[in-house]
N, C-alpha and C positions, 0 to 999 in steps of 0.2 A: 503493499500499499503505500502511496506517495506521501511523504512527510509534508504535513502544511507549513508553509514558511511564514516566518512571523510577521503580523500585522504592522502596518506603519501608521502612525498618527502623528500629527503636526500641534506642537503646543506653544502658546504664546508665552514668551519669559516675562512679560510684564504682568499680565491677569492670570496666565494659568489655564486659559479657557484651550479646550482642545476640538482640533478639527479632523475632516477625513482628507483633505488636500491643503497644500500650499497657497498662501495669498501674500501679497507684498504688504497689506493692511490689515490689523485685527479688526473684525467687525463689533468685537465686544468692548475693548479700550480705545480703539481707533488709533493704536498706535503703529507706528512705520517699520517694517523690517525686523520684526521680535518674535516673527514665528519661526520656530526650527523643528526640525524632524526628530521624532523619538522613535525607538524601535521597542516593542514589548511583545510578549506572548499574545496570541489570540485569545487564549482564554481568560486575560486578565482583563480585556476589553468587552468580551460578549459572553457573560456567564450564563449558563443553563438555567431554565427556569425551573424553580422547584414543584414537585408534585403537590396539586392541591391539597391530595388525601394524606400526605405526610403528617406526622403528629405536630402539633404546636411545639415551637421551640423557644418563643419568648416568655418573658419573665412577667407575671402578673402586676398590673400598673399599682401604684399606690398612692392612694389620696394625699395630697399636698398637706392638709392639717395633720397626718399622721407620720410626716417625715420629720426626723430629729436632725436638728442642724448640727454640722460637724465643727468642733472645736479644734483649732491647728495650734499646736504649740511651735510658734515662729522660731527661726533660729537668727540671731543677730550677726551681721555681715561684719560688725566691729566699727563701722561709721553709722553714727546717729542719723545723718543726713539721707544716707543710702537707705537706710531702714526704714525712713519717713517716706521716700519716693516708693518703695515695695509695699506699702502699707501696713509696716511694724516688723518688718523682717522676711526671710525666706520661710515659705510655707514647705512643709514635707510633701514630697511628690510632686510638685510642681517643676515646670520647664519655663524657662527666663532665656529672653533672647534679647541679646545687647548689639546694637548696630550702630555703627561710626565708619568715619573716612579712615583710610590707611594711615597709620602714624599720630592718631589721635590720643592713643594711649589705652586701648581697649585691653592688650593683654597684660599691660601693667596693671590696669584696675582689678583684672580678676586674680591676679597674683599677690596683689594687697590683701583681698578677701581670703584667700587661702591662707597667706600668712596668719590673719587675724584668727581663722579658725584653727590652724593645725596644732594649736596648743592642748586642744580639749578632744580633737577628732582626726578620722583618717580622710585625706581630700586626693581623689584621682584627677591628675591634669593630663588631658589627652591633647596633643600638639601635632598636627599635620602640616603647619607652616614653618615652623621653628625646628631646631634639633635640640637634644636633649642640652648640649653645650651652650648653645645660645642662651635658653632659658635659666641654665645655670649661671652664666654671666650675669645677667639681669638680676638674679634672686641674689648673688652676692653682692652687687652694688645696692640693692635694697636692705641688704642685712638679714636675709632669710637663711637660717642654719637649723633645719629641722628633717628627721626621717618620717614625718608624719605626710609630707606632700609627694606623691607617688607620681612620676613622669613617665608619659607612654607616648608613642608614635603610631600606634594602632589605628589605621585607615577605614578598617571593616566595622560596620555596626554591629554585625552579629558577635564579633568577637568582644568589642566594648561592652556590649549588654552581659555577656557571659563573664566578663571582668568584673562588673558591677554585681552579680549575683555572687561570685566567690569572696570579693573582698569587703563586700559591704560597706561602702565609704559614706562618711556623712554627706558630701557633696562631691558632684561631678562636673568638669569644665571642659567643653568642646571646643577647641580654636583652631580651625572654625568650622563652621556645618558644611562648608563649600568643599572642604577636602575629604569628608567622609564618604564612603558609600557602602550600599548592601550588595553582597557578593552574589545575591540571587538575581540581581539585575544586570544586563548587559550594557547599560548607558553608562557614560563617565560621569565620574564625579563632578558635582557643579551643576549638573542639568537639572530641569526643573522635575522630572521624575525622581531622580535621586535625591534632590533636596526634599521633596514631598514625603517620599516614602522614608526616608532616614528619619526625619523629624518624627513620623508618626511612630516608628519604631521606638524612638528615644522616650516619647511621650508613654507609650504604652508601660514600658519598662520603669519609667518615674512612677507612674500611679501604682503599679503592682508591687515594687520593692519600698515605696514611700520615700525615694532618694531624689532629692531636688536635682535637677540638670541646667546649668547655664552653657546656652549655645552664643557664640560670637559669630556675627554676619556681617558682609560686607556690605559697603554702601556704593551705588551706583553714581554715575555723574548727574543723573535727576534728583539724587538725595534720598532716593529710598533704598531698601534692605534688597539686595540681589536675589534675584527668584521672585515667583509670583506673589501676591498678597496671601495667598492660601497658607503662606509660610507662618504670616501673623496670625492667621486664623486657628492655627492648631496650636500655637503656644499659649500659656496663661498669661503671661506679662511680657510687653515689649518696652525696652528702654533704648532710647536714643543718646549716644555719646555725642556732645556737639564741642564744637572749638576749632580755632585757627592752630596750626601746626606751629605757627610761629607765635602764638599768644599763651603766656603761662597758664591761663584759666581754662578748665573744662567745664561743662554743665551737662548733668544726666537729666534727661525729660522723659517721663512716663507717658506712653501714647496709649497703653492699653494694660488693664490689672483687672484680673477677676478676683482679685483677694484685698482690692483698696481702691482709692480715689486714684484718678488720671489727672494729670497735669502737673503733679508736683516736680520739683525740681531740687537737684543738689550740686553745689558747686565745690569743683576740687581745683587745687593748683599743683601744677607740675614742678617737681623739684628734681635735683640729682639724685636723691635717693628714692625717689617714687611719688607717689600722689598723696597730698594732704587734703583734707577736706576744710572749707572755709565755713565757719560758722556764723560770723559776723558779715552779712552781706552789704550793709551799710557804707561799708569802706570800699568795696568794689564796685557797686553801680551809681556812688554819689562822690563825688568830689568836691567839697565846698569848705571854705575858710571862715565862714561867719560874715562875708562882707554881702553886699547886695551885688547881684551879677546881672548885667545886661543879656537876654537871650536865653536865661537857663531859670527853668521853672521845677519845682518838686511837685511830685504826684505820687500815685499807688496803684499798683495793678494786682491782681489775682494770677497766681499759678498754683491751680490745683485747689488744695485747701487752706493755702497760706495767702497772705497778702504781703507784697515786696515795694519798700519805697523806691522810687525811680528818679532819675534827673533827666528831664526833656530839655536838650539843646537846640535852638534856631540861630541861623545867620541868613540875614537878608543883606545882598550887596546889589548894585547897580550892574546891570548884564551889558556885557559888551557882544551878544549874538542878537541875531535877528528874531528868535523865539527864545524866551527867558527859561531857564532849567527850574526843574522842581526834583530834588535829590534828597532821598533820606536813607539812612542807615540804622536798623534794627526797628524800623516802624514801616507801615504800609504806605508804599509810595503812591497808589491811587488815593489813599485817605489824605494824604497830604495836599495833592492837586484839588481836592475836594473843599478842603476846609480854609485854602488860599483862594479860591473863587467866593466862598462865604465870607471870609475878612474883607474882600476887595468889594462885596455888594455891600455891606451893611456898616462897615468902619471906615469905609473911604479910602483904604489902603493901596498907594500907587503899586501895586506888585506886578502888573503887567509888565513891566519893563525891569524888574529886578529878579535876580536867580535867589531863590529860597531853598536853604538846604536845612535837613532836620536831623537830629541824631539821639538815639539812647545811650546814654553814658554808661560804659563798664561791657559793651559788647552784646548786651542781652537782646533778643528778638520777641517783640511782642505785638500781637494784633487786637487790641482790644479798645473799645469805643470809649471807654472811660477817661482815656488819654487826649480826647478831642480839645477840651477845656484848656488842658494845659500846653498843648501844641500852639494853640491859638494865642494864649498869653507870652508864650515864648516868641512867636512870630512877631506879634505887635510891639512887644519890648524891642527886639533888635531893628524893626523897621523904625521906630520912633527915636532909638537912642535912649530909651529909659531903661532904669534898672527894677529888676523884680526883688521886694524884700527876702531876704535869704532864709527867714523863718515862716514863710507863707507857702501854702500848697493849693493846687487846683485840680479839681475831681469833677467830671461831667462830660456826658455826651453832648455833642453839638448837631443840631438838625440842619436842613438845607434852608430854612428861613431865619436861621440864626437862634433858634431858641435852643435853650440849656435843658438837657432832659438828665433825669435821675439814673444811677448806677446803683448796680447791685451789690450785697455783701457791704453796706457802707461801714458797719461797725468793725470788721477786721481791717478795714483800709484806714480809719481813723485810730484805731489801736496801734497801728503800725507807724503812722505819722506821728503820733504821741511819744512814743518810744525814738524817735529822731530827733524829738525836741522842737517840732513844729508849734506855734503857738497862733496861727491863725489858717483856716481852711475856707476857700471859696469855693461854693458846690451849690447844686441845683436846689432853689427853694421849693420844688416840688416834692423833695424826700425829708421836709421839714418834720413829718410824724415820726421818723426814726430818728430825729435828733434827741428827743426826750429819752429814749431806750438807749442811746450810744451818747449820753453827755460826758464829756472829757473836759479836761484842765486847759483848753483853748478855746477861742472864738470862733465860731461858725458864722459864716456869712454867707446868706442864699441869695440866689440872683436868677432871672428869668431869660434873659437875652446876653447875647455877645455883646452889644453895645455897653454893658455895664462893668466890662473888663479894663477900660483905661481909668477908672475910677479908683482901681485896687493896685496900680502900677504908677510908681512914682516917677 
């Protein structure tokens, strides 16, 4: 009998959608040149239908009010800020995906976590990108000298799972998921099929053995984790490790977390001996010497469950180009263009012939409407050459008609500004009902419209 040849399937490397034939553009995510051929066994993609007379194999469903909620005993990473991002620590049996650009410090981060946990438990570090000598050199520089961290260069998922069963470690690191593969598949490591099946195997092993697994994933030039989005759907937690390679500071941001809130951030500083967490972020995102500054305004934004004090900077200069520029760093550039138009309309600022530059100090990236009023105040201050009081802050969203709208979680923002030493906050008067609930030791001034900004700037 003639042996059936393996069936061909084409998979989009961007969204993970499969197709029977190749196409230049993916119909699902509309990405170009992302569909690649994958080869798999015909039985994998066309399973036989079960006999309808076969006995039932499913488990009897349970009413939701009879299900007991699981209580997880989390494991601390040794970094209080990272524990907060994870929702309180690492949950047993969870699988965590950490993504970041090459050289940002992902391997250093997980080695720091392994160092903190090695004193009380056994850790397995599987590296397919670096040799044991390279990891040992970094460990020596970081002052790691322990026999509890076990290094392995195994690349087959089946062998790594067997290693987890025999050694029973407290935690397993896979650096990176693009370098491991399932021996039962004919695809090369790093392909969409290998990424999906390998992650699925690690997830099943983690749940069955109650051993948390941390995966390292590469970031593409588009800023997404290499491989389809299905990789993020499989794992429990997705963390993005952000930061410029030439900058000393790194930011870990949670974008998915089944065991906690999303949006929280942890800030680390890269030093010669490794990463060190930054607990006081006011010195990082705010640079003020107590003097009134032109074009610099304080505000507060939400990152997950926490509020952060930030400094919005603006510079308005006469343009030498036919079309004036609008450029921002750390802020939404489209929002800046919109706010400039509103300022020109209702405050009469001559911005059509001026370049407007806006910046969020400290390298933080925020896209939140609550910064609108602070951006407008900074632009007005720079355009008119007036100084903003150093202990004043602006909170509020600005509409197209110039009205100032209320912001959410006002209590958290005011508490953060109070810790910074702010004595006056200009905010929407529509949120006056919340002022009584969040009365603090500073002056709260409510405004209705953008036209009231000049009265609060010297």
